C-alpha positions as CSV (number, residue, x, y, z in Angstrom):
1,X,14.7,30.5,-31.1
2,X,13.2,34.0,-29.6
3,X,9.5,32.3,-30.2
4,X,10.3,29.5,-28.0
5,X,11.8,31.5,-25.4
6,X,8.5,33.8,-25.7
7,X,6.2,30.9,-25.5
8,X,8.1,29.5,-22.3
9,X,7.9,32.8,-20.6
10,X,4.1,33.1,-21.5
11,X,3.4,29.7,-20.3
12,X,5.1,30.3,-17.1
13,X,3.0,33.5,-16.7
14,X,-0.2,31.7,-17.2
15,X,0.6,28.9,-14.6
16,X,1.9,31.5,-12.2
17,X,-0.7,34.3,-12.0
18,X,-4.4,34.9,-12.5
19,X,-5.4,35.7,-15.9
20,X,-6.9,39.1,-15.2
21,X,-4.0,40.1,-13.0
22,X,-1.8,39.3,-15.8
23,X,-3.9,41.3,-18.5
24,X,-4.4,44.3,-16.2
25,X,-1.3,45.0,-14.5
26,X,0.9,47.6,-16.1
27,X,4.2,47.0,-14.1
28,X,5.9,43.4,-13.1
29,X,6.3,44.6,-9.6
30,X,2.5,44.6,-9.1
31,X,2.1,41.1,-10.0
32,X,0.9,38.7,-7.4
33,X,1.8,35.1,-7.0
34,X,-1.6,33.6,-6.8
35,X,-3.5,31.5,-9.2
36,X,-6.9,32.6,-8.1
37,X,-8.3,36.3,-7.9
38,X,-10.0,37.2,-4.7
39,X,-13.5,37.4,-6.2
40,X,-13.3,33.8,-7.6
41,X,-12.2,32.3,-4.2
42,X,-14.7,30.1,-2.2
43,X,-15.6,31.6,1.1
44,X,-16.6,28.3,2.6
45,X,-17.6,24.9,1.6
46,X,-20.8,24.4,-0.3
47,X,-23.2,23.0,2.2
48,X,-24.9,19.9,1.8
49,X,-28.6,19.6,1.6
50,X,-30.3,18.0,4.4
51,X,-31.3,14.4,3.9
52,X,-34.2,12.5,5.8
53,X,-34.1,8.9,6.2
54,X,-37.6,8.6,4.9
55,X,-36.4,10.5,1.6
56,X,-33.5,7.9,0.9
57,X,-34.9,5.1,-1.1
58,X,-32.0,3.1,-1.2
59,X,-28.1,3.5,-0.7
60,X,-25.1,1.6,-1.3
61,X,-21.6,2.2,0.8
62,X,-18.5,1.6,-1.3
63,X,-14.7,1.9,-1.0
64,X,-12.7,2.8,-4.0
65,X,-9.2,3.4,-4.7
66,X,-7.9,6.5,-6.8
67,X,-4.7,5.6,-9.0
68,X,-2.7,8.5,-9.4
69,X,-1.0,7.1,-12.4
70,X,-4.0,7.6,-14.3
71,X,-4.1,10.9,-16.4
72,X,-7.4,12.0,-15.2
73,X,-6.2,11.9,-11.6
74,X,-3.0,14.1,-12.3
75,X,-4.8,17.1,-10.5
76,X,-4.5,15.1,-7.2
77,X,-0.6,14.3,-7.7
78,X,0.8,17.5,-8.9
79,X,2.6,19.7,-8.4
80,X,5.2,17.2,-7.1
81,X,8.1,19.9,-7.3
82,X,6.3,22.9,-5.6
83,X,9.1,25.1,-6.5
84,X,8.1,25.2,-10.3
85,X,4.7,26.9,-9.5
86,X,3.5,29.5,-7.5
87,X,3.0,29.2,-3.6
88,X,-0.8,28.8,-3.6
89,X,-0.7,25.7,-5.8
90,X,0.1,22.4,-3.6
91,X,-0.9,18.7,-4.3
92,X,-4.0,17.5,-2.3
93,X,-1.6,15.5,0.1
94,X,0.0,18.9,1.1
95,X,-3.6,20.0,2.2
96,X,-4.3,16.7,4.0
97,X,-1.0,17.1,6.2
98,X,-1.9,20.7,6.9
99,X,-5.4,19.9,8.0
100,X,-4.4,17.3,10.4
101,X,-1.2,18.9,11.8
102,X,-2.3,22.6,11.8
103,X,-5.9,22.8,10.8
104,X,-7.3,20.6,13.8
105,X,-8.7,17.6,11.6
106,X,-8.4,14.6,13.4
107,X,-6.9,11.6,11.8
108,X,-7.9,8.0,12.5
109,X,-6.1,4.6,11.8
110,X,-9.3,3.2,10.2
111,X,-12.3,4.6,8.6
112,X,-14.6,3.7,11.8
113,X,-13.6,6.7,13.5
114,X,-13.6,5.5,17.2
115,X,-12.1,7.4,19.8
116,X,-9.8,4.3,20.3
117,X,-8.7,4.8,16.7
118,X,-7.7,8.5,17.2
119,X,-4.2,9.1,16.1
120,X,-2.2,11.3,18.6
121,X,0.0,14.3,17.5
122,X,3.3,12.2,18.0
123,X,2.0,9.2,16.1
124,X,1.1,11.7,13.2
125,X,4.5,13.5,13.2
126,X,6.0,9.9,13.3
127,X,4.1,9.1,9.9
128,X,5.9,12.0,8.0
129,X,9.1,12.3,9.8
130,X,11.5,9.6,10.9
131,X,15.0,9.7,12.5
132,X,17.2,6.6,12.5
133,X,20.7,6.5,13.7
134,X,23.7,6.7,11.3
135,X,25.9,3.7,11.9
136,X,28.9,5.7,12.0
137,X,32.5,5.2,10.3
138,X,34.5,3.9,13.4
139,X,36.3,7.3,13.7
140,X,36.2,7.5,17.6
141,X,38.0,10.9,17.5
142,X,35.1,12.5,16.1
143,X,32.5,10.1,16.8
144,X,29.1,10.0,14.8
145,X,25.8,8.3,15.2
146,X,26.2,4.8,16.9
147,X,30.1,5.4,17.4
148,X,28.9,7.7,20.5
149,X,26.8,4.8,22.1
150,X,29.3,1.8,21.9
151,X,29.6,1.7,25.6
152,X,26.1,1.7,26.2
153,X,23.1,3.7,25.3
154,X,21.4,4.6,28.7
155,X,24.6,6.0,30.5
156,X,24.9,8.5,27.4
157,X,21.5,9.4,27.2
158,X,21.0,9.9,30.9
159,X,24.1,12.2,31.0
160,X,22.5,14.3,28.3
161,X,19.2,14.6,30.3
162,X,16.8,12.0,28.7
163,X,14.4,10.7,31.7
164,X,13.6,7.0,31.0
165,X,10.3,5.8,31.5
166,X,9.2,2.7,33.6
167,X,8.7,0.7,30.5
168,X,10.0,-3.2,29.2
169,X,12.2,-1.7,26.5
170,X,14.4,0.4,28.8
171,X,15.6,-2.9,29.9
172,X,17.2,-3.9,26.6
173,X,20.1,-1.6,25.9
174,X,21.0,-2.1,22.4
175,X,24.7,-2.8,23.3
176,X,23.6,-5.6,25.3
177,X,23.0,-8.4,22.7
178,X,22.6,-11.2,25.2
179,X,19.5,-9.5,26.6
180,X,17.9,-9.8,23.1
181,X,18.3,-13.4,23.0
182,X,15.2,-14.6,24.5
183,X,13.0,-12.3,22.6
184,X,11.6,-12.5,19.2
185,X,12.9,-10.6,16.4
186,X,9.8,-8.4,15.7
187,X,9.9,-7.1,19.3
188,X,13.7,-6.7,19.4
189,X,13.3,-4.2,16.5
190,X,10.5,-2.5,18.2
191,X,12.7,-2.1,21.2
192,X,15.6,-0.9,19.1
193,X,13.4,1.8,17.3
194,X,12.2,2.8,21.0
195,X,15.9,3.6,22.0
196,X,16.4,5.4,18.6
197,X,13.4,7.6,19.4
198,X,14.6,8.2,22.7
199,X,18.1,9.2,21.5
200,X,16.7,11.7,18.8
201,X,15.4,13.8,21.7
202,X,18.8,14.5,23.2
203,X,21.3,14.0,20.3
204,X,21.9,16.4,17.6
205,X,20.2,15.7,14.1
206,X,23.6,15.3,12.6
207,X,23.7,11.9,14.1
208,X,20.7,11.1,12.5
209,X,19.4,10.1,8.9
210,X,16.0,11.7,8.2
211,X,13.3,10.2,6.2
212,X,10.3,12.2,5.0
213,X,7.2,11.4,2.8
214,X,7.6,13.2,-0.1
215,X,4.6,14.4,-2.5
216,X,5.4,11.8,-5.3
217,X,5.5,9.1,-2.5
218,X,1.6,9.0,-2.6
219,X,0.6,6.6,-5.3
220,X,-3.2,6.4,-4.5
221,X,-6.1,7.6,-2.7
222,X,-8.6,5.4,-1.1
223,X,-12.1,7.1,-0.7
224,X,-15.1,5.9,1.0
225,X,-18.4,7.0,0.0
226,X,-22.3,6.4,-0.1
227,X,-24.3,6.2,-3.3
228,X,-28.0,7.1,-2.3
229,X,-31.4,7.8,-4.2
230,X,-33.0,10.8,-3.1
231,X,-36.7,10.6,-3.2
232,X,-37.2,14.5,-3.2
233,X,-34.9,15.3,-6.1
234,X,-35.3,11.9,-7.8
235,X,-31.8,11.3,-8.6
236,X,-29.0,9.2,-7.5
237,X,-26.3,11.2,-5.6
238,X,-22.7,10.2,-4.2
239,X,-21.5,11.8,-0.8
240,X,-17.9,11.2,0.0
241,X,-17.4,10.0,3.5
242,X,-13.7,9.2,4.4
243,X,-10.3,9.2,2.5
244,X,-6.6,8.7,2.8
245,X,-3.5,8.8,1.2
246,X,-1.6,5.5,0.2
247,X,2.1,6.0,0.5
248,X,4.9,4.2,2.6
249,X,5.5,6.0,5.9
250,X,8.9,7.7,6.9
251,X,9.5,5.0,8.9
252,X,9.1,2.2,6.2
253,X,11.3,4.4,3.8
254,X,14.1,4.6,6.4
255,X,13.5,0.7,7.2
256,X,13.7,-0.1,3.3
257,X,17.0,2.1,2.9
258,X,18.6,0.4,6.1
259,X,17.8,-3.2,4.8
260,X,19.1,-2.4,1.5
261,X,22.5,-0.8,2.9
262,X,23.0,-3.6,5.4
263,X,23.1,-6.7,2.9
264,X,26.1,-8.6,2.1
265,X,28.9,-7.3,0.0
266,X,29.9,-8.4,-3.6
267,X,32.1,-11.3,-2.3
268,X,29.5,-12.8,-0.1
269,X,30.7,-11.2,3.0
270,X,28.0,-11.4,5.8
271,X,27.5,-9.5,8.9
272,X,25.4,-11.6,11.4
273,X,24.1,-15.4,11.6
274,X,20.9,-16.0,13.3
275,X,20.3,-19.3,15.2
276,X,17.2,-21.2,14.4
277,X,16.0,-20.4,17.9
278,X,16.3,-16.6,16.9
279,X,19.7,-15.8,18.6
280,X,22.3,-13.9,16.9
281,X,25.7,-14.2,16.5
282,X,27.7,-11.5,15.4
283,X,30.5,-12.1,12.9
284,X,31.9,-10.3,9.9
285,X,34.7,-12.5,8.2
286,X,32.9,-15.4,6.9
287,X,31.2,-16.3,4.0
288,X,29.8,-19.4,2.1
289,X,32.8,-21.7,1.7
290,X,34.8,-20.2,4.7
291,X,36.3,-22.3,7.2
292,X,35.3,-22.0,10.7
293,X,35.8,-23.8,14.3
294,X,33.3,-26.6,15.1
295,X,32.5,-27.6,18.6
296,X,32.7,-31.5,19.0
297,X,31.0,-33.6,21.1
298,X,33.7,-33.4,24.0
299,X,33.6,-29.9,24.1
300,X,36.5,-29.2,22.2
301,X,37.0,-27.7,18.7
302,X,38.0,-28.9,15.3
303,X,39.1,-27.2,12.1
304,X,38.0,-27.9,8.6
305,X,40.7,-30.7,8.5
306,X,39.2,-32.3,11.5
307,X,42.0,-31.9,13.6
308,X,41.7,-30.6,17.2
309,X,42.5,-26.8,17.9
310,X,42.2,-24.5,20.9
311,X,38.7,-23.1,21.3
312,X,40.2,-19.8,22.1
313,X,41.9,-19.6,18.6
314,X,40.7,-16.0,17.5
315,X,41.7,-16.6,13.7
316,X,38.4,-18.9,13.3
317,X,34.7,-18.3,14.4
318,X,33.3,-20.7,16.7
319,X,29.9,-22.3,15.6
320,X,28.1,-25.5,16.3
321,X,27.1,-27.7,13.4
322,X,23.6,-27.1,12.2
323,X,21.8,-24.6,10.1
324,X,21.6,-21.0,10.4
325,X,19.6,-18.2,8.9
326,X,21.3,-15.0,7.7
327,X,20.1,-11.6,8.1
328,X,19.0,-11.6,4.2
329,X,17.0,-14.8,4.8
330,X,19.4,-17.3,3.5
331,X,20.0,-20.6,5.2
332,X,23.5,-21.7,5.8
333,X,24.6,-25.0,7.0
334,X,27.9,-25.6,9.0
335,X,29.1,-29.2,8.5
336,X,31.2,-31.4,10.4
337,X,34.4,-30.5,8.6
338,X,34.2,-26.8,9.6
339,X,32.9,-25.5,6.2
340,X,30.0,-23.3,5.7
341,X,27.6,-24.4,2.5
342,X,24.3,-22.7,1.5
343,X,21.2,-25.0,2.0
344,X,19.5,-26.5,-0.8
345,X,16.3,-25.5,0.8
346,X,17.0,-21.9,0.8
347,X,13.8,-19.6,0.6
348,X,14.0,-15.8,-0.2
349,X,13.5,-13.2,2.7
350,X,10.0,-12.4,1.5
351,X,8.9,-16.0,1.7
352,X,10.4,-16.4,4.9
353,X,8.8,-13.6,6.4
354,X,5.4,-14.7,4.9
355,X,5.9,-17.9,6.2
356,X,7.0,-17.0,9.9
357,X,4.7,-14.1,10.5
358,X,1.5,-14.3,8.1
359,X,1.0,-18.1,8.3
360,X,-2.0,-17.5,10.6
361,X,-3.3,-14.8,8.4
362,X,-2.9,-16.6,5.1
363,X,-5.6,-18.7,6.2
364,X,-8.0,-16.0,6.9
365,X,-7.2,-15.7,10.9
366,X,-6.2,-12.7,12.5
367,X,-2.3,-12.4,13.3
368,X,-0.3,-9.8,15.1
369,X,3.3,-9.2,16.4
370,X,4.1,-10.1,19.9
371,X,4.2,-6.6,21.0
372,X,0.6,-6.1,20.2
373,X,1.0,-4.4,16.8
374,X,-1.3,-5.4,14.2
375,X,0.0,-7.5,11.1
376,X,-1.0,-6.3,7.8
377,X,-0.8,-8.9,5.0
378,X,1.4,-7.4,2.0
379,X,-1.7,-7.9,-0.3
380,X,-3.9,-5.9,1.5
381,X,-1.3,-3.3,2.3
382,X,-1.6,-1.7,-1.3
383,X,-4.9,-0.2,0.1
384,X,-4.1,0.6,3.7
385,X,-3.6,4.3,3.7
386,X,-1.3,6.3,6.1
387,X,-4.4,7.6,7.9
388,X,-8.0,8.1,7.3
389,X,-9.8,11.4,7.7
390,X,-13.6,11.9,8.0
391,X,-14.1,13.8,4.8
392,X,-17.0,16.5,6.4
393,X,-13.9,17.4,8.9
394,X,-11.7,18.5,6.0
395,X,-14.1,20.4,3.9
396,X,-13.1,23.8,5.1
397,X,-9.6,23.3,4.5
398,X,-10.2,21.7,0.9
399,X,-12.6,24.2,-0.3
400,X,-9.8,27.0,-0.2
401,X,-7.2,24.5,-1.8
402,X,-7.1,24.8,-5.6
403,X,-5.8,22.4,-8.4
404,X,-5.0,23.2,-11.8
405,X,-7.8,23.3,-14.3
406,X,-6.3,22.1,-17.7
407,X,-9.4,23.1,-19.6
408,X,-9.9,26.8,-18.2
409,X,-6.8,28.2,-16.3
410,X,-8.8,31.3,-15.3
411,X,-11.3,29.2,-13.1
412,X,-9.4,27.0,-10.9
413,X,-11.4,24.4,-8.9
414,X,-11.3,23.7,-5.3
415,X,-10.3,20.1,-4.3
416,X,-13.8,19.9,-2.4
417,X,-15.7,20.6,-5.4
418,X,-13.5,18.2,-7.6
419,X,-14.2,15.4,-5.0
420,X,-17.9,16.2,-4.5
421,X,-18.6,16.1,-8.3
422,X,-16.6,12.9,-8.7
423,X,-13.9,14.3,-11.2
424,X,-11.8,11.3,-10.7
425,X,-11.3,7.7,-11.9
426,X,-11.7,5.2,-9.2
427,X,-12.0,1.4,-8.8
428,X,-14.2,-0.2,-6.4
429,X,-12.4,-2.8,-4.1
430,X,-14.9,-3.3,-1.3
431,X,-18.7,-2.7,-0.7
432,X,-20.7,-2.9,2.3
433,X,-22.2,-6.4,2.3
434,X,-23.5,-9.3,4.5
435,X,-20.0,-11.0,4.8
436,X,-18.6,-8.4,7.1
437,X,-17.6,-5.9,4.3
438,X,-15.3,-8.3,2.6
439,X,-12.8,-7.2,0.2
440,X,-13.2,-8.2,-3.5
441,X,-9.6,-9.9,-3.2
442,X,-10.9,-12.1,-0.5
443,X,-13.3,-13.9,-2.6
444,X,-11.5,-13.6,-6.1
445,X,-8.0,-13.9,-5.1
446,X,-5.0,-13.8,-7.5
447,X,-6.8,-12.7,-10.4
448,X,-6.7,-9.1,-11.5
449,X,-8.8,-9.3,-14.5
450,X,-11.7,-11.0,-12.6
451,X,-11.4,-8.6,-9.7
452,X,-11.8,-5.4,-12.2
453,X,-14.7,-7.0,-13.6
454,X,-16.5,-7.6,-10.1
455,X,-15.8,-4.0,-9.6
456,X,-17.5,-3.1,-12.7
457,X,-20.2,-5.3,-11.8
458,X,-20.8,-3.6,-8.4
459,X,-21.0,-0.3,-10.5
460,X,-23.5,-1.7,-12.9
461,X,-25.6,-2.9,-10.1
462,X,-25.8,0.4,-8.4
463,X,-26.6,2.0,-11.9
464,X,-29.4,-0.5,-12.7
465,X,-30.9,0.2,-9.4
466,X,-31.2,3.6,-10.3
467,X,-32.6,2.9,-13.9
468,X,-35.2,0.6,-12.1
469,X,-36.8,3.4,-10.2
470,X,-38.2,4.7,-13.6
471,X,-40.9,3.0,-16.0
472,X,-41.4,4.2,-19.3
């Protein structure tokens, strides 16, 4: 037991302090919490050699994905829990976030690096932190979240000092459900988020749920680079050009939690129905098999026995005969007898969204929401990073950011050297080509094995091109 404790303490020292510091210090009070000694720190990024166009015999531009679940890529992922190691040890995402939020490194929406694609500070902040209103518990003596706004959002926010801009979303107060009847669901969701964003500036944080992007949310990195053959040095070289982390944004995490918590209860209770034209009916006390009031042709109402009943009877919900779509994607049919039944043509919510919002994109054409936001196909989303950075912009930050070196703990290596020396395992998913740089998945869909073989073919093509430069 003593030997085990000794080994654990020794291991903790080795991952927490420089080796020389640990060996030379005579007092525990003199230990410094750093993994790199000052003499081993890199003063700045290693300069790239100047390359002339005339010296480049050939070049290939490729896009690759670095899967952090592979053991060789663990230095980019860990430490996940920063409290278990010394303060100077951080994962790569921590340094990238610092670079774009504090270091002045610009972040872009794509790797074309145009001024139009430059992300603003507020947009970057929203990527990593997302606030959404708590639903409240109905305790109006001590209201919380949306319970404070049941009589209208605008009067409350104006009273708290919020200055509303002259924008379209301001016309759609979330409590005015009739105003949302004539706009599509995607636009109503967008407007609701604008209202919650406005509320977050004047209401206390206790009224909100807060989601953040954690270290372990990053599952992959995408990296764009150029292989080129240098005539002067007579060798094939690689130069990273851009990279970005793949992870759900804080907003996506918040929406996921909201959707999972807003589903029906165990006995099939439902919160709302959506008419086929997109209008929403608020209801709480019905489910499959329950009775409702049905509007007859004469403008009267009938119950599930076909008997005429007053239309103002509040015990039953008034619905017209027809099909209704639930908020979880199910289709319900209100029959003439006043009974709710589930349609046999039911499609899961994911399929409904694919059919309704991505039908144009599925055949290769572009698609977008009505508010102008770009619609990203789920099949492509797995390679869509939170942001892109131009890699040379981040070299100064990454040259002083060190990862753990398993083979030699006394010589940590910077992330900049790690990336430039291609000490990672990656899979090519796209190359520059005549077909507008199309993705491998565009011409080899639904076949992971063949996609992987195509990736290896591209790698082999680049290697063979280098070999063809030599004759023996």
